[in-house]
C-alpha positions as CSV (number, residue, x, y, z in Angstrom):
1,M,88.4,-67.2,-49.4
2,L,90.2,-69.6,-47.1
3,P,90.7,-73.2,-48.4
4,V,88.3,-75.7,-47.0
5,L,89.8,-78.4,-44.8
6,I,89.6,-82.0,-45.9
7,F,88.8,-84.6,-43.2
8,P,92.0,-86.7,-42.6
9,Q,91.3,-90.4,-43.1
10,F,92.1,-91.7,-39.7
11,D,92.2,-95.5,-39.2
12,P,89.3,-96.3,-36.9
13,V,91.4,-99.1,-35.3
14,M,93.9,-97.6,-32.9
15,V,96.1,-100.7,-32.5
16,H,96.1,-103.8,-34.7
17,F,96.8,-107.3,-33.4
18,G,96.8,-109.5,-36.5
19,R,93.2,-109.9,-37.4
20,F,92.0,-108.2,-34.3
21,G,92.3,-104.6,-33.1
22,V,91.3,-102.0,-30.5
23,R,89.2,-99.3,-32.0
24,W,89.4,-95.7,-30.9
25,Y,85.7,-95.8,-29.9
26,A,86.3,-98.7,-27.6
27,M,89.3,-97.0,-26.1
28,A,87.3,-93.9,-25.5
29,Y,84.8,-95.9,-23.4
30,I,87.6,-97.7,-21.5
31,T,89.6,-94.6,-20.8
32,A,86.5,-92.6,-19.7
33,L,85.4,-95.4,-17.3
34,L,88.9,-95.8,-15.7
35,L,89.6,-92.0,-15.4
36,G,86.1,-91.3,-14.2
37,W,86.5,-94.1,-11.6
38,R,89.7,-92.5,-10.2
39,I,88.2,-89.0,-10.0
40,A,84.9,-90.3,-8.4
41,R,87.0,-92.0,-5.7
42,R,88.3,-88.5,-4.8
43,L,84.9,-86.9,-5.0
44,V,83.2,-89.3,-2.6
45,A,85.8,-88.5,0.1
46,L,84.8,-84.8,0.1
47,G,82.5,-83.9,3.0
48,P,79.8,-84.9,3.5
49,R,81.2,-88.3,2.5
50,V,78.6,-90.3,0.6
51,A,80.4,-93.7,-0.1
52,T,83.5,-95.6,0.6
53,D,86.4,-96.2,-1.9
54,L,85.4,-99.8,-2.1
55,Q,81.9,-99.0,-3.0
56,V,83.1,-96.7,-5.8
57,D,85.3,-99.6,-7.0
58,D,82.3,-101.9,-7.1
59,F,80.2,-99.4,-8.9
60,L,82.6,-99.4,-11.9
61,F,81.1,-102.7,-13.0
62,W,77.6,-101.4,-12.6
63,A,78.4,-98.2,-14.5
64,T,80.0,-100.2,-17.4
65,A,76.9,-102.4,-17.7
66,G,74.6,-99.5,-17.6
67,V,76.5,-97.6,-20.3
68,V,76.8,-100.5,-22.7
69,L,73.3,-102.1,-22.2
70,G,71.5,-98.8,-21.9
71,G,73.3,-97.2,-24.8
72,R,72.6,-100.1,-27.1
73,L,68.9,-100.6,-26.1
74,G,68.4,-96.8,-26.3
75,Y,69.7,-96.7,-29.8
76,I,67.5,-99.6,-30.8
77,L,64.3,-98.2,-29.2
78,F,64.8,-94.5,-30.0
79,Y,66.3,-94.6,-33.5
80,Q,65.7,-97.9,-35.4
81,P,63.1,-100.1,-33.6
82,M,61.6,-101.6,-36.7
83,A,64.9,-102.4,-38.4
84,Y,66.0,-104.4,-35.3
85,L,62.7,-106.1,-34.9
86,T,63.0,-107.5,-38.4
87,H,66.6,-108.4,-37.8
88,P,66.8,-109.2,-34.0
89,W,70.3,-110.8,-34.2
90,A,71.6,-107.4,-35.3
91,M,71.0,-106.1,-31.8
92,L,74.1,-108.0,-30.7
93,E,76.3,-106.7,-33.4
94,V,77.7,-103.7,-31.4
95,W,80.9,-103.7,-33.5
96,H,78.8,-102.2,-36.3
97,G,78.0,-99.1,-34.1
98,G,74.8,-97.9,-32.8
99,M,74.9,-96.4,-29.3
100,S,72.6,-93.7,-27.8
101,F,73.8,-91.3,-25.1
102,H,70.2,-90.9,-23.8
103,G,69.9,-94.7,-23.5
104,G,73.3,-94.9,-21.8
105,A,72.1,-92.2,-19.3
106,L,69.0,-94.2,-18.5
107,G,71.1,-97.3,-18.1
108,V,73.5,-95.5,-15.6
109,I,70.5,-94.1,-13.7
110,A,69.0,-97.6,-13.4
111,A,72.5,-98.8,-12.2
112,L,72.6,-96.0,-9.7
113,L,69.2,-96.8,-8.3
114,L,69.9,-100.5,-7.9
115,F,73.4,-100.0,-6.5
116,T,72.5,-97.3,-3.9
117,W,69.5,-99.3,-2.8
118,R,71.5,-102.5,-2.3
119,N,74.3,-100.6,-0.4
120,G,72.0,-98.3,1.6
121,L,73.5,-95.1,0.1
122,S,71.9,-91.8,-0.7
123,F,70.9,-92.0,-4.4
124,L,71.1,-88.3,-5.0
125,A,74.3,-87.6,-3.1
126,F,76.1,-90.6,-4.7
127,S,74.7,-89.6,-8.2
128,D,76.2,-86.1,-7.7
129,R,79.7,-87.5,-7.5
130,I,79.2,-89.9,-10.4
131,T,77.5,-87.5,-12.9
132,A,80.2,-84.9,-12.3
133,V,82.6,-87.1,-14.3
134,V,80.2,-88.2,-17.0
135,P,81.1,-85.4,-19.4
136,L,84.6,-86.9,-19.6
137,G,83.1,-89.9,-21.4
138,L,81.1,-87.6,-23.6
139,M,84.2,-85.6,-24.6
140,L,86.3,-88.7,-25.5
141,G,83.4,-90.4,-27.2
142,R,82.8,-87.4,-29.5
143,I,86.5,-87.2,-30.3
144,A,86.3,-90.9,-31.3
145,N,83.3,-90.0,-33.5
146,F,85.4,-87.5,-35.2
147,I,88.3,-89.9,-35.7
148,N,85.8,-92.4,-37.2
149,G,84.5,-89.7,-39.6
150,E,80.9,-90.2,-38.4
151,L,78.0,-88.0,-37.1
152,W,79.3,-85.1,-39.1
153,G,77.7,-81.7,-39.2
154,R,75.3,-79.8,-41.5
155,E,76.5,-77.9,-44.6
156,A,78.7,-74.9,-43.5
157,P,79.8,-71.8,-45.4
158,A,83.0,-72.4,-47.2
159,S,84.3,-69.2,-45.7
160,L,84.2,-70.7,-42.2
161,P,87.9,-71.3,-41.3
162,W,87.2,-74.8,-39.9
163,A,84.6,-75.9,-42.4
164,M,85.5,-79.4,-43.4
165,I,84.7,-81.8,-46.2
166,F,83.9,-85.3,-45.0
167,P,84.4,-87.5,-48.1
168,E,81.7,-90.0,-47.1
169,A,79.2,-87.1,-46.8
170,G,79.8,-85.6,-50.2
171,P,81.8,-82.7,-51.6
172,V,80.2,-79.9,-49.5
173,P,82.0,-78.3,-46.6
174,R,80.4,-79.1,-43.2
175,H,80.5,-78.2,-39.6
176,P,82.8,-80.6,-37.6
177,S,79.9,-81.0,-35.1
178,E,81.6,-83.9,-33.3
179,L,84.2,-81.4,-32.1
180,Y,81.5,-78.9,-31.1
181,E,80.0,-81.5,-28.9
182,A,83.3,-82.6,-27.5
183,L,83.9,-79.0,-26.4
184,T,80.5,-78.1,-25.0
185,E,78.9,-81.4,-23.8
186,G,82.4,-82.6,-22.8
187,A,85.2,-80.2,-21.8
188,L,83.1,-77.2,-20.7
189,L,80.4,-79.2,-18.9
190,L,83.1,-81.3,-17.2
191,A,84.9,-78.1,-15.9
192,A,81.6,-76.6,-14.7
193,L,80.5,-79.7,-12.8
194,L,83.9,-80.4,-11.2
195,F,84.0,-76.8,-10.1
196,A,80.5,-77.1,-8.7
197,V,81.1,-80.4,-6.9
198,T,84.1,-79.0,-5.1
199,R,82.0,-76.3,-3.5
200,P,81.0,-77.4,0.0
201,G,77.7,-75.5,-0.2
202,I,76.7,-77.3,-3.4
203,R,77.8,-80.7,-2.2
204,A,75.6,-80.2,0.9
205,R,72.5,-80.2,-1.4
206,P,72.1,-83.7,-2.8
207,G,70.7,-83.7,-6.4
208,L,72.0,-80.3,-7.3
209,V,75.0,-81.4,-9.3
210,S,72.9,-84.1,-11.0
211,G,70.4,-81.5,-11.9
212,L,73.0,-79.2,-13.3
213,F,74.4,-82.1,-15.4
214,L,71.0,-83.0,-16.9
215,L,70.1,-79.4,-17.6
216,G,73.6,-78.5,-18.9
217,Y,73.8,-81.5,-21.2
218,A,70.3,-80.9,-22.6
219,I,71.1,-77.3,-23.4
220,A,74.5,-78.1,-24.9
221,R,73.2,-81.0,-27.0
222,S,70.2,-79.1,-28.2
223,V,72.4,-76.2,-29.4
224,C,74.9,-78.6,-31.1
225,E,72.0,-80.3,-32.9
226,L,71.6,-77.1,-34.8
227,F,74.9,-77.8,-36.5
228,R,74.7,-81.6,-36.7
229,E,73.3,-83.5,-39.7
230,P,70.4,-85.6,-38.4
231,D,70.5,-89.3,-38.9
232,A,69.6,-90.2,-42.5
233,F,67.0,-92.9,-41.4
234,I,65.2,-90.3,-39.3
235,G,65.8,-86.9,-40.7
236,F,64.1,-83.8,-39.3
237,L,61.0,-84.2,-37.2
238,P,58.0,-81.8,-37.3
239,F,58.9,-78.1,-36.9
240,G,62.5,-78.9,-37.9
241,V,63.6,-80.4,-34.6
242,T,65.8,-83.5,-34.4
243,M,65.4,-86.7,-32.3
244,G,68.3,-85.6,-30.2
245,Q,66.5,-82.3,-29.3
246,V,63.3,-84.2,-28.5
247,L,65.1,-86.6,-26.1
248,C,66.8,-83.6,-24.4
249,L,63.5,-82.1,-23.4
250,P,62.7,-84.6,-20.6
251,M,66.3,-84.4,-19.5
252,A,66.1,-80.6,-19.1
253,L,62.8,-80.9,-17.2
254,A,64.2,-83.5,-14.9
255,G,67.3,-81.4,-14.3
256,L,65.2,-78.4,-13.4
257,G,63.2,-80.5,-11.0
258,L,66.3,-81.8,-9.2
259,I,67.8,-78.3,-8.9
260,V,64.6,-76.9,-7.4
261,N,64.2,-79.8,-5.1
262,A,67.8,-79.6,-3.9
263,L,67.6,-75.9,-3.2
264,R,64.3,-76.2,-1.3
265,R,65.5,-79.0,1.0
266,P,67.8,-78.3,4.1
267,A,71.5,-78.6,3.5
268,V,73.2,-81.9,4.6
269,T,76.0,-81.4,7.1
270,H,76.8,-85.0,8.1
271,D,78.3,-87.9,6.3
272,L,75.8,-90.2,4.5
273,V,77.8,-93.4,4.5
274,P,76.0,-96.1,6.5
275,A,77.8,-97.3,9.6
276,A,79.6,-100.6,9.2
277,P,78.0,-103.4,11.0
278,A,79.6,-104.4,14.3
279,T,81.8,-107.4,14.3
280,A,81.9,-110.1,17.0
């Protein structure tokens, strides 16, 4: 029998500045937003062009607000609504954790709707370029979860070569489910979407990449939930499903709807950037 791995006690603070510090989780968000912004700038330039570089720069603020506000509100509403209703000030204590990807996704969708409406852009075409880089944030975020020693997996056979004991979860070996999610929801989905968005035939069908993202994430997350320990304050829902799997169902349906709609509509062959107003 192989020896079971012991989770290394990482410091959740990456850099200390006296009484203050930068946490790995915060750095994951910052890095993902900055790298995603640079990649998105390149993607919008691919034909048919859907936005200007300046508009991508402007959207960085909107995306940040959507991720943070949506992620926090989603966690409050989906996972612990009563706890926060009885202690409303705790809603602001983001340094104690509590972010939901599904809430963050809704926040970014709301940001995309408002931003594209205000700028006269194609919502679906612009969303395709943005969602193609979202798995980058998922990958870095799950790695940060692993460093923090949180969201660990269910009990695993001790014979599993990578079974790991998380001291805060007791003495039993567990699946390092954070790394499973970093690989599937993150790295693999990112590679698939970047490959898709660089194909001219796929870019010509607005909504197709967004649909692939929603469906791909829903499948990857639902599978990973089979190895992830459900939140203690929720546990398993009826029929042994988890809250994460329940929230993935509407994502999968929406993804399928976008894919079907994109394939049924005529391909776009011209740029979708509104013409700049004439100057005197």
